[in-house]
C-alpha positions as CSV (number, residue, x, y, z in Angstrom):
1,M,32.1,-86.7,-46.6
2,Q,30.9,-87.4,-42.8
3,K,31.9,-91.0,-41.7
4,T,29.7,-92.9,-39.5
5,D,29.9,-96.5,-38.4
6,V,25.9,-97.0,-38.8
7,C,23.6,-95.0,-41.4
8,I,19.7,-95.3,-40.9
9,V,17.8,-94.1,-43.9
10,G,14.3,-93.3,-43.0
11,A,13.2,-92.5,-39.6
12,G,9.7,-94.7,-39.3
13,P,8.9,-96.8,-36.6
14,S,12.0,-99.1,-38.1
15,G,14.6,-96.8,-38.3
16,T,13.8,-94.8,-35.0
17,I,13.6,-98.1,-33.1
18,A,16.8,-99.3,-34.5
19,A,18.6,-95.9,-33.6
20,L,17.3,-96.0,-30.0
21,F,18.2,-99.7,-29.5
22,L,22.2,-98.8,-30.5
23,A,21.9,-95.8,-28.1
24,K,21.5,-98.2,-25.6
25,F,23.9,-100.1,-27.0
26,G,26.3,-97.3,-26.6
27,I,26.7,-97.5,-30.5
28,N,26.7,-94.0,-32.0
29,C,24.8,-93.7,-35.4
30,T,23.3,-91.3,-37.7
31,L,19.4,-91.5,-38.6
32,V,18.9,-89.8,-42.1
33,D,15.2,-88.5,-43.3
34,K,13.9,-86.5,-46.4
35,A,11.0,-85.2,-44.0
36,I,11.1,-82.3,-41.3
37,F,9.5,-83.8,-38.5
38,P,6.4,-84.0,-36.9
39,R,5.5,-85.0,-40.9
40,D,1.9,-87.0,-41.7
41,K,2.4,-90.9,-42.8
42,I,-0.6,-92.8,-44.9
43,C,-1.4,-95.5,-42.7
44,G,-3.9,-97.1,-41.1
45,D,-3.0,-96.1,-38.1
46,G,-3.0,-99.2,-36.2
47,I,-0.3,-99.6,-33.3
48,S,-0.1,-103.5,-32.6
49,G,0.8,-105.6,-29.5
50,W,4.0,-106.4,-31.2
51,V,5.5,-103.0,-31.0
52,V,4.4,-102.4,-27.6
53,T,6.1,-105.8,-26.8
54,I,9.2,-104.1,-28.5
55,L,9.1,-100.7,-27.0
56,N,9.0,-102.4,-23.5
57,E,12.1,-104.3,-24.4
58,L,13.7,-101.2,-25.5
59,D,13.0,-99.1,-22.7
60,K,10.0,-99.9,-19.8
61,D,10.0,-96.0,-19.2
62,L,9.5,-94.8,-23.1
63,L,6.5,-97.4,-23.2
64,N,4.9,-95.9,-20.0
65,R,5.3,-92.4,-21.2
66,L,3.7,-93.4,-24.4
67,T,0.8,-94.8,-23.0
68,K,0.3,-91.9,-21.1
69,Q,0.1,-90.1,-24.7
70,P,-3.5,-88.4,-25.0
71,F,-3.1,-89.1,-29.0
72,L,-2.9,-92.7,-28.5
73,L,-6.4,-94.7,-27.6
74,P,-6.2,-97.7,-26.0
75,S,-7.2,-100.7,-28.6
76,F,-8.4,-104.3,-26.8
77,G,-9.5,-106.6,-29.9
78,I,-10.5,-107.0,-33.3
79,R,-13.9,-107.2,-35.4
80,L,-14.5,-109.1,-38.5
81,V,-17.1,-108.6,-40.4
82,A,-18.3,-111.5,-42.7
83,P,-19.7,-110.6,-46.5
84,N,-23.0,-111.5,-44.7
85,H,-22.7,-108.3,-42.4
86,K,-22.5,-110.5,-39.4
87,S,-19.5,-109.5,-36.9
88,L,-17.3,-111.0,-34.9
89,D,-15.1,-109.6,-32.4
90,L,-12.0,-111.0,-30.8
91,P,-10.4,-109.7,-27.7
92,F,-6.5,-108.9,-28.2
93,L,-4.5,-111.6,-25.5
94,E,-2.2,-109.4,-23.7
95,D,1.3,-109.6,-23.0
96,N,1.8,-110.3,-19.4
97,R,5.4,-109.0,-19.9
98,T,4.9,-105.5,-20.4
99,G,2.4,-105.2,-17.5
100,S,-1.0,-105.9,-16.6
101,D,-1.7,-101.7,-16.9
102,I,-0.7,-101.7,-20.3
103,P,-2.9,-102.4,-22.8
104,P,-2.3,-105.4,-25.3
105,G,-2.8,-102.6,-28.8
106,F,-3.1,-98.7,-29.2
107,I,-4.5,-96.7,-32.0
108,G,-2.9,-93.0,-32.7
109,K,-1.8,-91.2,-35.7
110,R,1.3,-91.6,-37.1
111,F,2.0,-88.0,-37.6
112,D,2.0,-88.1,-33.5
113,F,3.0,-91.6,-32.9
114,D,6.6,-91.1,-35.0
115,N,7.0,-87.4,-33.8
116,F,7.0,-89.3,-30.3
117,L,9.6,-91.5,-31.1
118,I,11.8,-89.1,-32.9
119,D,11.3,-86.3,-29.7
120,E,13.0,-89.8,-28.2
121,V,15.8,-89.8,-30.4
122,K,16.5,-86.2,-29.8
123,T,17.4,-86.7,-26.5
124,K,20.4,-89.2,-27.0
125,K,23.7,-88.1,-27.5
126,E,24.5,-91.4,-29.7
127,I,22.4,-90.3,-32.2
128,E,22.7,-87.7,-35.0
129,L,19.4,-87.0,-37.1
130,L,19.4,-85.2,-39.9
131,E,16.0,-83.9,-41.0
132,N,15.3,-82.3,-45.1
133,T,18.1,-84.5,-46.3
134,E,16.9,-87.5,-48.8
135,I,19.4,-89.9,-49.9
136,I,19.2,-90.0,-53.7
137,G,21.9,-92.9,-54.2
138,Y,25.0,-94.9,-52.5
139,S,27.8,-96.7,-53.9
140,K,29.4,-99.8,-52.4
141,E,32.9,-99.7,-51.0
142,K,35.7,-102.0,-50.1
143,D,34.6,-101.5,-46.2
144,G,31.6,-99.7,-46.2
145,I,29.0,-97.7,-48.6
146,R,29.1,-94.3,-49.7
147,L,25.5,-92.6,-49.8
148,R,24.8,-89.9,-51.6
149,T,22.1,-87.2,-50.7
150,S,20.3,-84.4,-52.2
151,D,22.5,-81.8,-51.4
152,E,25.1,-83.1,-52.5
153,T,26.9,-83.9,-49.8
154,E,28.1,-88.1,-48.7
155,I,27.5,-90.1,-45.8
156,Y,30.2,-93.0,-45.3
157,S,28.9,-95.4,-43.6
158,R,30.5,-99.0,-42.5
159,I,26.8,-100.6,-42.3
160,V,24.0,-99.1,-43.7
161,L,20.1,-100.1,-42.6
162,F,17.2,-99.3,-45.4
163,S,14.4,-98.1,-43.4
164,N,12.7,-95.8,-45.6
165,G,9.2,-97.5,-45.7
166,A,7.6,-98.9,-48.4
167,N,8.5,-96.8,-51.4
168,S,11.9,-97.3,-50.8
169,K,14.1,-97.5,-54.1
170,F,16.4,-99.3,-51.9
171,M,14.4,-102.5,-51.9
172,Q,15.1,-103.2,-55.0
173,D,18.9,-102.0,-55.5
174,P,20.4,-103.3,-53.4
175,G,18.0,-105.4,-51.9
176,G,17.1,-107.5,-55.2
177,I,13.2,-107.5,-53.7
178,Y,11.1,-106.9,-57.2
179,K,7.1,-107.5,-56.6
180,S,4.8,-107.9,-58.6
181,K,0.9,-106.3,-58.6
182,S,-0.5,-109.3,-56.5
183,H,1.6,-108.8,-54.0
184,I,1.2,-104.6,-53.8
185,M,-1.7,-103.8,-52.1
186,T,-3.0,-100.3,-52.8
187,G,-4.8,-98.4,-49.9
188,L,-6.8,-95.3,-49.4
189,K,-7.6,-93.8,-46.3
190,S,-9.4,-90.8,-44.9
191,Y,-10.1,-89.4,-41.9
192,Y,-13.9,-88.8,-40.7
193,S,-15.8,-87.4,-37.5
194,G,-19.0,-88.8,-35.9
195,V,-18.7,-92.5,-37.3
196,T,-21.0,-94.0,-34.1
197,G,-21.4,-97.9,-33.3
198,F,-17.9,-98.8,-32.2
199,H,-17.0,-101.6,-29.5
200,E,-16.6,-100.1,-26.1
201,Q,-13.3,-101.5,-25.8
202,N,-12.2,-99.1,-29.3
203,Y,-11.9,-102.6,-31.2
204,V,-10.0,-102.2,-34.6
205,E,-12.5,-103.7,-37.6
206,L,-11.8,-105.3,-40.7
207,H,-14.7,-105.3,-43.0
208,F,-14.8,-108.0,-45.9
209,L,-16.8,-107.1,-48.4
210,K,-17.8,-109.1,-51.0
211,D,-16.6,-107.2,-53.8
212,I,-13.4,-106.7,-52.5
213,L,-11.9,-110.2,-51.0
214,P,-9.5,-110.9,-50.0
215,G,-9.5,-107.0,-49.3
216,Y,-11.5,-105.0,-46.9
217,F,-12.9,-102.0,-45.8
218,W,-11.4,-100.4,-42.2
219,I,-12.7,-98.4,-39.4
220,F,-9.9,-97.8,-36.9
221,P,-11.8,-95.4,-33.6
222,L,-9.1,-92.3,-32.4
223,P,-9.6,-90.0,-29.8
224,N,-11.7,-86.6,-30.1
225,G,-14.3,-88.6,-32.1
226,L,-12.3,-89.0,-35.5
227,A,-11.7,-92.5,-37.1
228,N,-9.4,-93.7,-39.6
229,V,-11.3,-94.9,-42.9
230,G,-9.9,-96.4,-45.8
231,I,-10.4,-99.9,-47.9
232,G,-7.4,-101.9,-49.8
233,L,-7.1,-104.6,-51.7
234,D,-3.9,-105.9,-54.1
235,Q,-3.2,-104.1,-57.4
236,E,-3.8,-107.6,-59.6
237,R,-7.4,-107.8,-58.7
238,I,-8.0,-104.0,-59.1
239,K,-6.5,-103.9,-62.2
240,K,-8.1,-107.2,-63.4
241,K,-11.4,-106.8,-62.4
242,K,-11.2,-102.6,-63.3
243,L,-12.3,-101.2,-60.3
244,N,-12.7,-97.9,-58.8
245,L,-11.6,-98.1,-54.7
246,K,-12.6,-94.8,-53.8
247,N,-15.6,-95.2,-55.5
248,I,-16.4,-98.5,-53.8
249,M,-15.2,-96.8,-50.7
250,L,-17.6,-94.1,-50.9
251,E,-20.6,-96.2,-52.0
252,A,-20.0,-98.8,-49.2
253,I,-20.6,-95.7,-46.7
254,E,-23.5,-94.6,-48.4
255,T,-25.1,-98.1,-49.5
256,V,-24.1,-100.9,-47.1
257,P,-27.3,-100.4,-44.8
258,Y,-25.3,-101.3,-41.3
259,L,-22.4,-98.8,-42.5
260,K,-25.1,-95.8,-44.0
261,E,-26.3,-96.0,-40.4
262,R,-22.9,-95.7,-38.4
263,F,-22.2,-93.1,-40.8
264,K,-25.3,-91.1,-41.0
265,D,-23.9,-88.2,-39.1
266,A,-20.7,-88.5,-40.2
267,E,-18.5,-86.5,-41.6
268,M,-15.5,-86.6,-44.1
269,V,-12.5,-84.5,-42.5
270,S,-9.4,-84.9,-44.8
271,R,-8.8,-85.6,-48.1
272,I,-8.8,-89.4,-49.2
273,Q,-5.0,-90.2,-49.8
274,A,-3.8,-93.8,-51.4
275,F,-0.4,-95.5,-50.6
276,G,1.1,-99.1,-51.9
277,L,2.0,-101.8,-49.5
278,P,4.7,-104.6,-50.4
279,L,3.1,-107.8,-49.1
280,W,5.2,-110.4,-47.9
281,D,5.3,-113.2,-50.6
282,G,8.0,-115.6,-49.4
283,K,11.3,-115.3,-47.6
284,R,14.3,-113.9,-49.3
285,F,17.6,-112.4,-48.3
286,I,17.1,-108.9,-46.3
287,S,20.4,-107.9,-46.0
288,G,24.2,-108.1,-48.0
289,N,27.2,-106.8,-47.5
290,H,27.7,-104.3,-45.3
291,Y,23.8,-102.8,-45.2
292,I,20.2,-104.7,-44.1
293,L,16.7,-103.8,-45.0
294,T,13.9,-103.0,-42.3
295,G,10.3,-102.9,-42.3
296,D,8.3,-102.1,-45.5
297,A,11.5,-101.7,-47.0
298,A,11.9,-105.3,-46.5
299,S,8.7,-106.5,-47.5
300,L,7.7,-107.8,-43.9
301,I,3.7,-106.5,-44.1
302,D,1.3,-109.4,-43.5
303,P,-0.7,-110.2,-45.9
304,V,-3.9,-110.7,-44.6
305,T,-4.1,-107.6,-42.8
306,G,-1.8,-105.1,-43.7
307,E,0.0,-104.7,-40.7
308,G,3.6,-103.9,-40.8
309,M,4.5,-101.7,-37.8
310,G,4.9,-104.6,-35.5
311,H,7.3,-106.3,-37.7
312,A,8.9,-103.1,-38.8
313,A,10.0,-102.8,-34.9
314,I,10.5,-106.0,-34.8
315,S,13.2,-105.7,-37.8
316,G,14.8,-102.5,-36.0
317,M,15.5,-104.3,-32.8
318,Y,16.9,-106.9,-34.4
319,A,18.8,-104.4,-37.1
320,A,20.4,-103.0,-34.2
321,E,21.8,-105.8,-32.6
322,Q,23.4,-107.1,-36.2
323,C,25.2,-103.5,-36.1
324,K,26.1,-104.5,-32.6
325,R,27.3,-108.2,-33.6
326,S,29.2,-106.6,-36.6
327,L,31.1,-103.7,-35.0
328,E,32.4,-106.1,-32.4
329,S,33.4,-108.5,-35.0
330,N,34.6,-106.7,-37.5
331,D,32.6,-108.7,-40.1
332,F,30.1,-106.7,-42.3
333,S,29.8,-109.4,-44.7
334,A,26.7,-111.1,-46.3
335,N,27.0,-114.2,-44.7
336,F,27.4,-112.6,-41.7
337,M,24.4,-110.3,-42.0
338,R,22.2,-113.7,-42.3
339,N,22.1,-114.0,-38.5
340,Y,19.8,-110.7,-38.5
341,D,17.5,-112.6,-41.5
342,K,17.3,-115.6,-39.4
343,Q,16.5,-113.6,-36.6
344,V,13.4,-111.7,-38.3
345,Y,12.2,-114.8,-39.8
346,N,12.5,-117.3,-36.4
347,R,10.2,-114.2,-35.0
348,I,7.6,-113.5,-37.6
349,G,8.5,-116.2,-40.5
350,K,5.7,-118.6,-39.6
351,E,3.4,-116.1,-39.1
352,L,4.2,-114.3,-42.4
353,K,3.9,-118.3,-44.2
354,I,0.4,-118.9,-42.6
355,S,-1.0,-115.3,-43.3
356,S,0.3,-116.0,-47.0
357,K,-2.2,-118.8,-47.3
358,I,-5.1,-118.3,-45.6
359,V,-5.2,-115.5,-48.1
360,H,-6.6,-118.0,-50.2
361,F,-9.5,-119.5,-48.1
362,I,-11.2,-115.4,-47.2
363,K,-11.5,-114.7,-51.0
364,Y,-14.7,-117.1,-50.5
365,P,-17.6,-115.1,-49.5
366,W,-19.7,-118.5,-48.8
367,L,-16.6,-119.7,-46.7
368,F,-16.0,-116.3,-44.8
369,N,-19.5,-116.3,-43.6
370,M,-19.7,-120.0,-42.3
371,V,-16.8,-119.6,-40.1
372,V,-18.2,-116.3,-38.5
373,N,-21.5,-117.8,-38.7
374,K,-20.1,-121.0,-36.8
375,A,-17.8,-119.0,-34.5
376,N,-20.6,-117.2,-33.0
377,N,-22.3,-119.8,-32.0
378,S,-19.3,-122.0,-30.9
379,S,-17.0,-120.5,-27.8
380,L,-14.6,-123.0,-28.8
381,L,-14.2,-121.8,-32.7
382,K,-14.3,-118.2,-31.1
383,E,-11.3,-119.2,-28.5
384,K,-9.4,-120.9,-31.5
385,L,-9.7,-117.9,-33.7
386,T,-8.6,-115.2,-30.7
387,L,-5.8,-117.6,-30.0
388,A,-4.8,-117.8,-33.9
389,M,-3.7,-113.9,-33.4
390,T,-0.8,-114.8,-31.5
391,D,-0.5,-118.6,-31.3
392,L,1.0,-119.7,-34.6
393,E,0.1,-123.9,-33.9
394,V,-3.3,-122.4,-33.8
395,R,-3.3,-120.2,-36.8
396,K,-1.7,-123.6,-39.0
397,E,-5.1,-125.2,-38.4
398,L,-6.6,-122.2,-39.7
399,N,-4.7,-123.0,-43.1
400,N,-5.9,-126.3,-43.6
401,P,-8.9,-127.4,-45.6
402,L,-10.3,-129.9,-43.2
403,L,-10.9,-127.6,-40.6
404,Y,-13.4,-125.9,-42.5
405,L,-14.9,-128.9,-43.7
406,K,-15.6,-130.0,-40.2
407,I,-16.7,-126.5,-39.7
408,L,-19.5,-127.2,-42.7
409,M,-20.1,-130.6,-41.0
410,G,-20.9,-128.8,-37.5
411,K,-18.3,-130.8,-35.9
């Protein structure tokens, strides 16, 4: 049996970032993943400003090296397309802490991004990386947690970070997180070449098609003329309306006039893959005796955009900080672990709460059309929507019905 102070189950962004922060603190840990890297990961491939900010806090040199990687495309904004096919371009506000030469966001295949972080992990003597090792179960011990692996070996750890993604069985046990179909998004994605019509600054695109609101169709540009193309909607609406997302996605590309024009010379270069995303549906405990949940396993995915990478990075950093506190104080109790929960929710809790309410407004096509139409003719409203991506006080206004009444009345 192997013993360690900290064992991290899952080497995606939250797990690797946690491991790298622990190494920065001089704390040894074991990082375990069932895959052998590089490995593919179904994702929209957006790398948000949150990720940039956290990597800057971790290691400015690491962030600078990342920005020079050929697999990344810098992105400077988001394009929202209303059900009436009118678009609204909103620039990302740059984070002054990272330096003026660092773009506010990136787009890059998870295959490459995750492997970049793994290569960094392999340079740290404090991190023991165990690939091709699946954690199949656990048992609680007096002073830690005993993990069982697929090769019948055991790992005993004083703290375990369950960071193994949206399909983690540890989300329910020991995490106690059970999701309804209304808060699980089914996403489909494929890679295309030859898609045209992108913004010159590589804006990521969310197309809110009438038949799948509050879900959306997305197009994210990638290097070398590729694009990540997909569609997502919650499972409750899919079941209730008996929708076939694959057919809707392909039909939109073939029949929606502006999409048909952009895809006329495009070619699908990968098969369509499906994945599930546990959307945030309320504040809950994401830690307990001797354990912490991070990233998607903690259900930290934004219910409006489906974005989870940035929140994964934030939770990974705070999980490492909690491990440091627990090891220094020799306190691994659930009550002491709640400091991690507080840090996470203080950073992104308001954002998630507001997003969960905004969902109720974007499901109305007429309202969405009205806001986009007005924003294109009002610099003040457009500025407000741009600020809402980073300013929580402004975002709160989007949750207020009075705002839409004022917009409707032309005020």
